MDAnalysis code that builds the backbone (N, CA, C; Angstrom):
import MDAnalysis as mda
import numpy as np

u = mda.Universe.empty(585, n_residues=195, atom_resindex=np.repeat(np.arange(195), 3), trajectory=True)
u.add_TopologyAttr("name", ["N", "CA", "C"] * 195)
u.add_TopologyAttr("resid", np.arange(1, 196))
u.add_TopologyAttr("resname", ["MET", "ALA", "GLY", "SER", "ILE", "LEU", "TYR", "PRO", "PHE", "LYS", "PRO", "GLY", "LYS", "ASN", "PHE", "TYR", "PHE", "GLY", "TYR", "SER", "TRP", "VAL", "SER", "GLU", "LEU", "ALA", "ARG", "ARG", "ILE", "ASN", "PHE", "HIS", "LEU", "THR", "ILE", "PHE", "THR", "THR", "LEU", "PRO", "GLY", "GLU", "ILE", "THR", "VAL", "GLU", "THR", "LYS", "GLY", "GLU", "VAL", "TYR", "GLN", "LYS", "LEU", "MET", "ALA", "ALA", "GLN", "GLY", "ARG", "TYR", "TRP", "GLN", "GLN", "TYR", "HIS", "LEU", "ILE", "ARG", "GLY", "ARG", "ILE", "ARG", "SER", "LYS", "LYS", "LYS", "LYS", "LYS", "VAL", "VAL", "ILE", "GLU", "SER", "VAL", "ASN", "GLY", "ASN", "ASN", "PRO", "LYS", "GLY", "TYR", "ILE", "GLN", "MET", "LEU", "SER", "GLU", "HIS", "ILE", "ASN", "GLN", "LYS", "ASN", "TYR", "SER", "VAL", "ILE", "VAL", "ILE", "GLN", "PRO", "GLY", "MET", "PHE", "THR", "GLY", "GLU", "GLU", "LEU", "ASP", "PHE", "TRP", "MET", "THR", "ASN", "GLU", "GLU", "LYS", "PRO", "ILE", "LEU", "ILE", "LEU", "PRO", "TYR", "PRO", "ASN", "LEU", "LYS", "ASN", "HIS", "ASN", "ASP", "GLY", "GLY", "GLY", "LYS", "LEU", "ASN", "VAL", "THR", "GLU", "LYS", "PHE", "TYR", "GLU", "THR", "PHE", "ARG", "HIS", "SER", "GLU", "LEU", "HIS", "ASN", "ILE", "ASP", "HIS", "HIS", "ILE", "PHE", "ASP", "ALA", "LEU", "ALA", "ARG", "ASP", "LYS", "ASN", "LEU", "PHE", "ASN", "TYR", "LEU", "ARG", "HIS", "PHE", "PHE", "THR", "LYS", "ASN", "ARG"])
u.atoms.positions = np.array([
    [-9.300, -13.346, -27.515],
    [-8.257, -14.337, -27.367],
    [-7.488, -14.454, -28.687],
    [-6.175, -14.304, -28.623],
    [-5.344, -14.391, -29.824],
    [-5.139, -15.853, -30.191],
    [-5.154, -16.101, -31.476],
    [-4.920, -17.451, -31.954],
    [-3.437, -17.685, -32.183],
    [-3.115, -18.898, -32.563],
    [-1.715, -19.231, -32.820],
    [-1.611, -20.178, -34.006],
    [-0.512, -20.046, -34.719],
    [-0.247, -20.832, -35.921],
    [1.067, -21.572, -35.722],
    [1.105, -22.817, -36.176],
    [2.350, -23.590, -36.167],
    [2.783, -23.819, -37.610],
    [4.062, -23.551, -37.887],
    [4.631, -23.841, -39.204],
    [5.840, -24.751, -39.012],
    [5.683, -26.058, -39.250],
    [6.836, -26.962, -39.157],
    [7.619, -26.962, -40.468],
    [8.935, -27.018, -40.367],
    [9.751, -27.091, -41.576],
    [10.990, -27.939, -41.310],
    [11.622, -28.333, -42.388],
    [12.874, -29.080, -42.311],
    [13.966, -28.206, -42.925],
    [15.036, -27.930, -42.173],
    [16.063, -27.007, -42.662],
    [16.706, -27.425, -43.985],
    [16.742, -28.698, -44.307],
    [17.362, -29.162, -45.538],
    [16.502, -28.959, -46.777],
    [15.267, -28.508, -46.587],
    [14.343, -28.316, -47.715],
    [14.074, -26.829, -47.892],
    [13.664, -26.451, -49.105],
    [13.328, -25.056, -49.368],
    [11.957, -24.764, -48.763],
    [11.941, -23.935, -47.758],
    [10.699, -23.638, -47.042],
    [10.279, -22.178, -47.197],
    [10.911, -21.438, -48.095],
    [10.659, -20.000, -48.219],
    [9.216, -19.677, -48.600],
    [8.652, -20.424, -49.538],
    [7.271, -20.160, -49.971],
    [6.310, -20.267, -48.793],
    [6.363, -21.384, -48.083],
    [5.467, -21.585, -46.943],
    [5.718, -20.596, -45.827],
    [6.992, -20.313, -45.560],
    [7.342, -19.358, -44.509],
    [6.768, -17.974, -44.829],
    [6.934, -17.541, -46.077],
    [6.424, -16.229, -46.473],
    [4.909, -16.176, -46.330],
    [4.231, -17.210, -46.814],
    [2.773, -17.194, -46.783],
    [2.251, -17.235, -45.349],
    [2.819, -18.105, -44.517],
    [2.324, -18.224, -43.143],
    [2.671, -16.971, -42.335],
    [3.791, -16.326, -42.628],
    [4.125, -15.064, -41.953],
    [3.116, -13.987, -42.307],
    [2.721, -13.954, -43.575],
    [1.714, -12.982, -44.009],
    [0.352, -13.303, -43.397],
    [0.009, -14.577, -43.306],
    [-1.238, -14.972, -42.650],
    [-1.245, -14.489, -41.206],
    [-0.159, -14.748, -40.481],
    [-0.069, -14.335, -39.079],
    [-0.174, -12.815, -38.959],
    [0.437, -12.078, -39.880],
    [0.374, -10.611, -39.847],
    [-1.047, -10.126, -40.113],
    [-1.707, -10.702, -41.108],
    [-3.046, -10.243, -41.490],
    [-4.079, -10.515, -40.403],
    [-3.976, -11.658, -39.734],
    [-5.001, -11.999, -38.740],
    [-4.508, -11.809, -37.306],
    [-3.274, -11.306, -37.178],
    [-2.698, -10.964, -35.874],
    [-2.658, -12.160, -34.920],
    [-2.176, -13.292, -35.424],
    [-2.002, -14.505, -34.625],
    [-0.516, -14.674, -34.296],
    [-0.241, -15.369, -33.214],
    [1.121, -15.742, -32.877],
    [1.585, -16.819, -33.858],
    [2.859, -16.809, -34.201],
    [3.419, -17.804, -35.117],
    [4.555, -18.539, -34.428],
    [4.453, -19.862, -34.406],
    [5.527, -20.705, -33.897],
    [6.100, -21.490, -35.061],
    [7.409, -21.482, -35.167],
    [8.114, -22.193, -36.228],
    [8.831, -23.365, -35.574],
    [8.585, -24.572, -36.086],
    [9.108, -25.790, -35.466],
    [10.029, -26.520, -36.430],
    [11.150, -26.998, -35.903],
    [12.024, -27.872, -36.675],
    [12.805, -28.767, -35.723],
    [13.464, -29.748, -36.283],
    [14.332, -30.620, -35.499],
    [15.706, -30.651, -36.147],
    [16.683, -31.014, -35.351],
    [18.035, -31.216, -35.849],
    [18.511, -32.571, -35.358],
    [19.272, -33.289, -36.191],
    [19.788, -34.584, -35.743],
    [20.871, -34.391, -34.676],
    [20.830, -35.272, -33.687],
    [21.862, -35.244, -32.654],
    [21.720, -34.061, -31.715],
    [22.845, -33.714, -31.085],
    [22.865, -32.634, -30.108],
    [22.783, -31.272, -30.803],
    [22.027, -30.377, -30.221],
    [21.911, -29.032, -30.778],
    [23.062, -28.192, -30.235],
    [23.861, -27.667, -31.157],
    [24.995, -26.829, -30.775],
    [24.730, -25.385, -31.192],
    [25.584, -24.497, -30.753],
    [25.461, -23.096, -31.143],
    [25.565, -22.966, -32.660],
    [26.465, -23.765, -33.269],
    [26.656, -23.692, -34.719],
    [25.420, -24.189, -35.482],
    [24.878, -25.335, -35.075],
    [23.710, -25.869, -35.794],
    [22.497, -24.969, -35.596],
    [22.339, -24.435, -34.393],
    [21.244, -23.506, -34.133],
    [21.430, -22.239, -34.978],
    [22.671, -21.782, -35.083],
    [22.972, -20.609, -35.893],
    [22.637, -20.819, -37.357],
    [22.888, -22.030, -37.856],
    [22.553, -22.338, -39.252],
    [21.039, -22.250, -39.484],
    [20.266, -22.745, -38.523],
    [18.808, -22.668, -38.641],
    [18.363, -21.208, -38.651],
    [18.900, -20.407, -37.724],
    [18.511, -18.999, -37.666],
    [18.960, -18.235, -38.911],
    [20.090, -18.619, -39.488],
    [20.545, -17.988, -40.719],
    [19.553, -18.268, -41.859],
    [19.072, -19.509, -41.944],
    [18.075, -19.853, -42.960],
    [16.763, -19.113, -42.712],
    [16.396, -18.970, -41.445],
    [15.172, -18.234, -41.119],
    [15.307, -16.745, -41.457],
    [16.499, -16.185, -41.260],
    [16.713, -14.781, -41.638],
    [16.600, -14.610, -43.148],
    [17.132, -15.554, -43.908],
    [17.011, -15.495, -45.369],
    [15.545, -15.611, -45.775],
    [14.811, -16.493, -45.103],
    [13.381, -16.651, -45.393],
    [12.616, -15.379, -45.037],
    [12.996, -14.722, -43.943],
    [12.336, -13.469, -43.556],
    [12.589, -12.392, -44.606],
    [13.804, -12.312, -45.124],
    [14.113, -11.360, -46.192],
    [13.291, -11.640, -47.435],
    [13.136, -12.905, -47.765],
    [12.311, -13.288, -48.915],
    [10.855, -12.890, -48.698],
    [10.384, -13.083, -47.469],
    [9.008, -12.690, -47.133],
    [8.818, -11.189, -47.336],
    [9.725, -10.377, -46.793],
    [9.602, -8.926, -46.950],
    [9.611, -8.539, -48.422],
    [10.458, -9.201, -49.192],
    [10.549, -8.904, -50.620],
    [9.273, -9.337, -51.354],
    [8.815, -10.541, -51.075],
    [7.651, -11.090, -51.766],
    [6.384, -10.297, -51.481],
    [6.219, -9.871, -50.249],
    [5.012, -9.144, -49.879],
    [5.233, -7.629, -49.830],
    [6.319, -7.161, -50.410],
    [6.616, -5.731, -50.555],
    [6.512, -4.993, -49.227],
    [7.075, -5.575, -48.195],
    [7.006, -4.971, -46.878],
    [8.307, -4.228, -46.571],
    [8.158, -3.123, -45.921],
    [9.306, -2.385, -45.412],
    [9.237, -2.554, -43.906],
    [10.362, -2.857, -43.295],
    [10.380, -3.180, -41.868],
    [9.589, -2.174, -41.034],
    [9.687, -0.910, -41.307],
    [8.967, 0.104, -40.542],
    [7.464, 0.062, -40.747],
    [7.012, -0.545, -41.850],
    [5.580, -0.595, -42.151],
    [4.879, -1.786, -41.525],
    [5.630, -2.754, -41.045],
    [5.016, -3.960, -40.485],
    [4.401, -3.605, -39.135],
    [3.103, -3.777, -39.018],
    [2.377, -3.343, -37.828],
    [2.159, -4.443, -36.793],
    [2.369, -5.672, -37.168],
    [2.073, -6.764, -36.248],
    [2.961, -6.691, -35.019],
    [2.329, -6.755, -33.857],
    [3.082, -6.738, -32.607],
    [3.393, -8.152, -32.134],
    [2.883, -9.134, -32.836],
    [3.105, -10.517, -32.449],
    [4.523, -10.933, -32.828],
    [5.131, -11.711, -31.995],
    [6.483, -12.199, -32.246],
    [6.429, -13.621, -32.765],
    [7.476, -13.989, -33.477],
    [7.612, -15.364, -33.931],
    [8.437, -16.115, -32.894],
    [8.020, -17.327, -32.629],
    [8.747, -18.179, -31.688],
    [9.320, -19.332, -32.484],
    [10.577, -19.638, -32.254],
    [11.241, -20.738, -32.951],
    [11.495, -21.857, -31.955],
    [11.058, -23.066, -32.302],
    [11.280, -24.249, -31.471],
    [12.170, -25.202, -32.255],
    [13.332, -25.525, -31.682],
    [14.258, -26.464, -32.314],
    [14.439, -27.634, -31.354],
    [14.074, -28.824, -31.796],
    [14.188, -30.030, -30.979],
    [15.301, -30.922, -31.521],
    [15.854, -31.740, -30.668],
    [16.902, -32.681, -31.065],
    [16.290, -34.056, -31.323],
    [16.698, -34.673, -32.436],
    [16.237, -36.011, -32.795],
    [17.468, -36.898, -32.896],
    [17.374, -38.097, -32.372],
    [18.487, -39.037, -32.475],
    [18.492, -39.679, -33.840],
    [19.540, -39.454, -34.592],
    [19.647, -40.035, -35.926],
    [18.861, -39.253, -36.955],
    [18.886, -39.708, -38.192],
    [18.181, -39.038, -39.276],
    [16.868, -39.736, -39.620],
    [16.266, -40.433, -38.692],
    [15.020, -41.148, -38.912],
    [13.880, -40.145, -39.117],
    [13.240, -40.125, -40.303],
    [12.165, -39.163, -40.521],
    [10.980, -39.340, -39.579],
    [10.762, -40.577, -39.090],
    [9.683, -40.794, -38.120],
    [9.990, -40.036, -36.828],
    [11.274, -39.855, -36.534],
    [11.653, -39.089, -35.352],
    [11.147, -37.663, -35.424],
    [11.211, -37.072, -36.601],
    [10.714, -35.710, -36.797],
    [9.213, -35.661, -36.524],
    [8.482, -36.579, -37.137],
    [7.029, -36.602, -36.977],
    [6.646, -36.855, -35.522],
    [7.357, -37.750, -34.852],
    [7.055, -38.028, -33.451],
    [7.308, -36.802, -32.574],
    [8.422, -36.095, -32.821],
    [8.721, -34.891, -32.051],
    [7.678, -33.809, -32.323],
    [7.295, -33.687, -33.575],
    [6.285, -32.707, -33.963],
    [4.943, -33.043, -33.300],
    [4.552, -34.310, -33.315],
    [3.297, -34.727, -32.675],
    [3.322, -34.435, -31.177],
    [4.446, -34.705, -30.535],
    [4.568, -34.415, -29.098],
    [4.419, -32.920, -28.842],
    [5.064, -32.122, -29.675],
    [4.970, -30.664, -29.514],
    [3.520, -30.197, -29.705],
    [2.864, -30.703, -30.734],
    [1.485, -30.304, -31.024],
    [0.555, -30.702, -29.887],
    [0.768, -31.884, -29.314],
    [-0.096, -32.344, -28.227],
    [0.074, -31.519, -26.952],
    [1.202, -30.810, -26.825],
    [1.439, -29.963, -25.657],
    [0.837, -28.571, -25.833],
    [0.506, -28.207, -27.040],
    [0.017, -26.853, -27.343],
    [-1.371, -26.922, -27.955],
    [-2.022, -25.788, -28.028],
    [-3.339, -25.706, -28.646],
    [-3.270, -24.699, -29.791],
    [-2.879, -25.159, -30.975],
    [-2.737, -24.271, -32.129],
    [-4.077, -24.115, -32.842],
    [-4.315, -22.904, -33.328],
    [-5.522, -22.636, -34.115],
    [-5.442, -23.305, -35.466],
    [-4.244, -23.353, -36.028],
    [-4.033, -23.993, -37.328],
    [-2.556, -24.354, -37.472],
    [-2.318, -25.440, -38.203],
    [-0.965, -25.879, -38.538],
    [-0.851, -25.764, -40.047],
    [0.099, -24.985, -40.517],
    [0.270, -24.747, -41.948],
    [1.438, -25.581, -42.449],
    [1.184, -26.347, -43.509],
    [2.195, -27.255, -44.056],
    [2.465, -26.896, -45.516],
    [3.728, -26.789, -45.843],
    [4.125, -26.529, -47.226],
    [4.231, -27.847, -47.978],
    [3.743, -27.901, -49.217],
    [3.845, -29.145, -49.982],
    [5.305, -29.484, -50.254],
    [5.582, -30.771, -50.289],
    [6.945, -31.213, -50.535],
    [7.817, -31.209, -49.295],
    [7.324, -30.644, -48.201],
    [8.103, -30.611, -46.969],
    [8.121, -31.996, -46.319],
    [7.027, -32.731, -46.479],
    [6.901, -34.050, -45.879],
    [6.599, -35.069, -46.967],
    [7.034, -36.288, -46.744],
    [6.694, -37.359, -47.685],
    [5.215, -37.689, -47.520],
    [4.652, -38.364, -48.498],
    [3.253, -38.772, -48.407],
    [3.005, -39.646, -47.194],
    [3.950, -40.526, -46.889],
    [3.827, -41.418, -45.726],
    [3.821, -40.613, -44.423],
    [4.705, -39.603, -44.326],
    [4.747, -38.773, -43.120],
    [3.437, -38.007, -42.959],
    [2.949, -37.465, -44.053],
    [1.707, -36.704, -44.013],
    [0.531, -37.599, -43.633],
    [0.472, -38.794, -44.218],
    [-0.594, -39.744, -43.879],
    [-0.547, -40.119, -42.402],
    [0.660, -40.376, -41.881],
    [0.834, -40.735, -40.469],
    [0.275, -39.629, -39.587],
    [0.614, -38.422, -39.935],
    [0.206, -37.281, -39.133],
    [-1.287, -37.020, -39.243],
    [-1.811, -37.067, -40.460],
    [-3.230, -36.768, -40.690],
    [-4.137, -37.806, -40.037],
    [-3.715, -39.067, -40.011],
    [-4.564, -40.106, -39.434],
    [-4.437, -40.186, -37.916],
    [-3.317, -39.700, -37.360],
    [-3.115, -39.776, -35.919],
    [-3.435, -38.482, -35.188],
    [-3.719, -37.445, -35.917],
    [-3.993, -36.152, -35.290],
    [-5.328, -35.616, -35.803],
    [-6.139, -35.132, -34.920],
    [-7.380, -34.452, -35.305],
    [-7.168, -32.955, -35.128],
    [-6.084, -32.459, -35.682],
    [-5.710, -31.061, -35.531],
    [-6.098, -30.273, -36.776],
    [-6.278, -28.959, -36.627],
    [-6.585, -28.122, -37.791],
    [-5.346, -27.953, -38.669],
    [-5.436, -28.411, -39.899],
    [-4.285, -28.398, -40.797],
    [-4.657, -27.705, -42.103],
    [-3.764, -26.850, -42.567],
    [-3.908, -26.181, -43.847],
    [-2.683, -26.573, -44.674],
    [-2.909, -27.273, -45.779],
    [-1.807, -27.692, -46.650],
    [-1.793, -26.758, -47.852],
    [-0.709, -26.027, -47.978],
    [-0.585, -25.061, -49.063],
    [-0.478, -25.773, -50.408],
    [-0.878, -25.108, -51.488],
    [-0.678, -25.695, -52.820],
    [0.788, -25.547, -53.218],
    [1.197, -26.252, -54.262],
    [2.555, -26.052, -54.769],
    [2.672, -24.616, -55.257],
    [3.829, -23.990, -55.075],
    [3.956, -22.555, -55.354],
    [4.046, -22.194, -56.832],
    [3.335, -22.895, -57.687],
    [3.386, -22.586, -59.110],
    [2.075, -21.964, -59.593],
    [1.399, -21.238, -58.696],
    [0.175, -20.557, -59.101],
    [0.514, -19.488, -60.131],
    [-0.392, -19.286, -61.048],
    [-0.144, -18.280, -62.082],
    [-0.087, -16.890, -61.449],
    [0.695, -16.002, -62.076],
    [0.844, -14.644, -61.577],
    [-0.097, -13.662, -62.254],
    [-0.962, -14.173, -63.130],
    [-1.881, -13.305, -63.840],
    [-3.309, -13.786, -63.633],
    [-4.236, -12.824, -63.592],
    [-5.639, -13.209, -63.462],
    [-6.191, -13.586, -64.832],
    [-7.429, -14.002, -64.865],
    [-8.032, -14.457, -66.126],
    [-8.118, -13.358, -67.174],
    [-8.144, -12.099, -66.731],
    [-8.206, -10.987, -67.667],
    [-6.844, -10.605, -68.219],
    [-5.786, -11.281, -67.810],
    [-4.444, -10.994, -68.297],
    [-3.668, -10.021, -67.424],
    [-4.355, -9.404, -66.449],
    [-3.661, -8.479, -65.556],
    [-2.846, -9.224, -64.511],
    [-1.805, -8.571, -64.027],
    [-0.940, -9.198, -63.023],
    [-1.632, -9.197, -61.658],
    [-1.517, -10.302, -60.925],
    [-2.107, -10.385, -59.585],
    [-1.299, -9.521, -58.628],
    [-1.997, -8.792, -57.754],
    [-1.266, -8.039, -56.741],
    [-0.990, -8.952, -55.545],
    [-0.316, -8.412, -54.551],
    [0.110, -9.208, -53.397],
    [-1.079, -9.829, -52.673],
    [-2.140, -9.053, -52.472],
    [-3.324, -9.570, -51.781],
    [-3.978, -10.679, -52.585],
    [-4.088, -10.494, -53.887],
    [-4.691, -11.521, -54.733],
    [-3.871, -12.810, -54.700],
    [-2.555, -12.700, -54.736],
    [-1.692, -13.901, -54.654],
    [-1.898, -14.611, -53.317],
    [-1.969, -13.824, -52.245],
    [-2.154, -14.402, -50.911],
    [-3.458, -15.187, -50.850],
    [-4.567, -14.574, -51.293],
    [-5.861, -15.247, -51.210],
    [-6.029, -16.346, -52.261],
    [-5.361, -16.229, -53.392],
    [-5.370, -17.328, -54.366],
    [-4.698, -18.553, -53.758],
    [-3.606, -18.335, -53.049],
    [-2.932, -19.450, -52.368],
    [-3.861, -20.070, -51.343],
    [-4.538, -19.245, -50.567],
    [-5.486, -19.752, -49.565],
    [-6.606, -20.541, -50.236],
    [-7.115, -20.014, -51.333],
    [-8.226, -20.663, -52.045],
    [-7.841, -22.043, -52.574],
    [-6.591, -22.232, -52.962],
    [-6.141, -23.508, -53.519],
    [-5.565, -24.449, -52.451],
    [-5.585, -24.045, -51.199],
    [-5.053, -24.875, -50.114],
    [-6.060, -25.941, -49.711],
    [-5.542, -27.040, -49.155],
    [-6.403, -28.086, -48.582],
    [-6.636, -27.746, -47.115],
    [-7.886, -27.760, -46.683],
    [-8.230, -27.429, -45.312],
    [-8.765, -28.674, -44.610],
    [-8.222, -28.962, -43.430],
    [-8.650, -30.121, -42.643],
    [-8.910, -29.673, -41.204],
    [-10.133, -29.846, -40.735],
    [-10.511, -29.530, -39.350],
    [-10.252, -28.070, -38.971],
    [-10.408, -27.147, -39.902],
    [-10.126, -25.744, -39.624],
    [-11.256, -25.154, -38.787],
    [-10.869, -24.487, -37.719],
    [-11.802, -23.871, -36.796],
    [-12.336, -22.556, -37.386],
    [-13.541, -22.176, -37.007],
    [-14.153, -20.956, -37.537],
    [-13.383, -19.698, -37.162],
    [-12.532, -19.745, -36.124],
    [-11.772, -18.563, -35.710],
    [-10.841, -18.065, -36.812],
    [-10.316, -18.973, -37.611],
    [-9.442, -18.581, -38.722],
    [-10.241, -17.760, -39.727],
    [-11.416, -18.236, -40.078],
    [-12.248, -17.527, -41.041],
    [-12.750, -16.204, -40.467],
    [-13.080, -16.180, -39.170],
    [-13.498, -14.933, -38.526],
    [-12.368, -13.908, -38.585],
    [-11.155, -14.355, -38.293],
    [-10.005, -13.445, -38.311],
    [-9.716, -12.963, -39.730],
    [-9.786, -13.853, -40.700],
    [-9.564, -13.446, -42.093],
    [-10.640, -12.466, -42.554],
    [-11.845, -12.628, -42.068],
    [-12.937, -11.735, -42.468],
    [-12.686, -10.299, -41.998],
    [-11.864, -10.127, -40.974],
    [-11.538, -8.778, -40.500],
    [-10.487, -8.097, -41.382],
    [-9.859, -8.837, -42.285],
    [-8.866, -8.267, -43.195],
    [-9.596, -7.478, -44.278],
    [-9.424, -6.176, -44.303],
    [-10.133, -5.324, -45.269],
    [-9.767, -5.662, -46.704],
    [-8.578, -6.184, -46.928],
    [-8.174, -6.548, -48.281],
    [-8.990, -7.722, -48.814],
    [-9.532, -8.539, -47.915],
    [-10.343, -9.674, -48.346],
    [-11.581, -9.192, -49.101],
    [-12.184, -8.115, -48.621],
    [-13.369, -7.588, -49.297],
    [-13.047, -7.250, -50.750],
    [-11.936, -6.549, -50.957],
    [-11.550, -6.169, -52.323],
    [-11.252, -7.395, -53.178],
    [-10.593, -8.387, -52.585],
    [-10.292, -9.616, -53.324],
    [-11.589, -10.309, -53.732],
    [-12.517, -10.472, -52.790],
    [-13.778, -11.154, -53.091],
    [-14.610, -10.370, -54.099],
    [-14.636, -9.046, -53.971],
    [-15.373, -8.225, -54.927],
    [-14.819, -8.439, -56.337],
    [-13.496, -8.411, -56.453],
    [-12.857, -8.629, -57.755],
    [-13.120, -10.052, -58.264],
    [-13.024, -11.034, -57.354],
    [-13.222, -12.431, -57.717],
    [-14.632, -12.665, -58.271],
    [-15.639, -12.114, -57.589],
    [-17.023, -12.354, -58.006],
    [-17.407, -11.529, -59.229],
    [-16.851, -10.336, -59.385],
    [-17.194, -9.543, -60.571],
    [-16.568, -10.127, -61.819],
    [-15.384, -10.722, -61.720],
    [-14.763, -11.321, -62.914],
    [-15.423, -12.644, -63.291],
    [-16.130, -13.288, -62.336],
    [-16.772, -14.573, -62.597],
    [-18.267, -14.447, -62.879],
    [-18.700, -13.279, -63.247],
    [-20.124, -13.099, -63.593],
    [-20.458, -13.731, -64.890],
])
C-alpha cells in the first residue's frame, strides 16, 4: 500500500525549502504528494495560474537543490495540487479549510515548513488534530560536517530529517525510509564520525 504526504503552504510565503525537501522525501520513499493551499475569494484562472507559476519555480529550485535532471527522476508518483477558496483573508479560514481537507483524507504524514504558520495557527492545529506531523527545522542548517567537509545532498536531506520535530509519526514512514539505500551510507558516516 502506497503512503501519502500532505504539504500545506501559503502562496504569499517562501515555501521553496519545504517544497524541495518534501518532494525529495516523496521521491525517496515513493509516496504520493498532495500540495494544499487556499486563495482568498473566488478562484480564477489568473489566481490559479499564479499558484502554479510559484509551484513551477519551486520545482525548478528542487531540481537544482537536489541535483536532479528531469530524465533521471524515477518516481512514478504524481503530485496533486489542491486549491481551496477562503472568504476573506482570515488566517483561521486557512486552518479550518486545511483541517476539513485532512479529515477527508488519510495522510501518512503532514510536512510543515517553519515560518509558514503562526504559533497560534500551529497550536490550534496540533491540539485539534491527532495527525502525523513532521515540522521541518529552519533552513539554516550548516553545509559542512564536523570534519570540515561539505555535506552531500543525501547528508543534507537526512540532517534536515534528524533536526525535524516529529508528532504521531506512523512506523510506515520509517519503514519506507529504511528502504532508501542512501540512508545506510548516511548512518554509517554519522556513526563513524561520532565514535
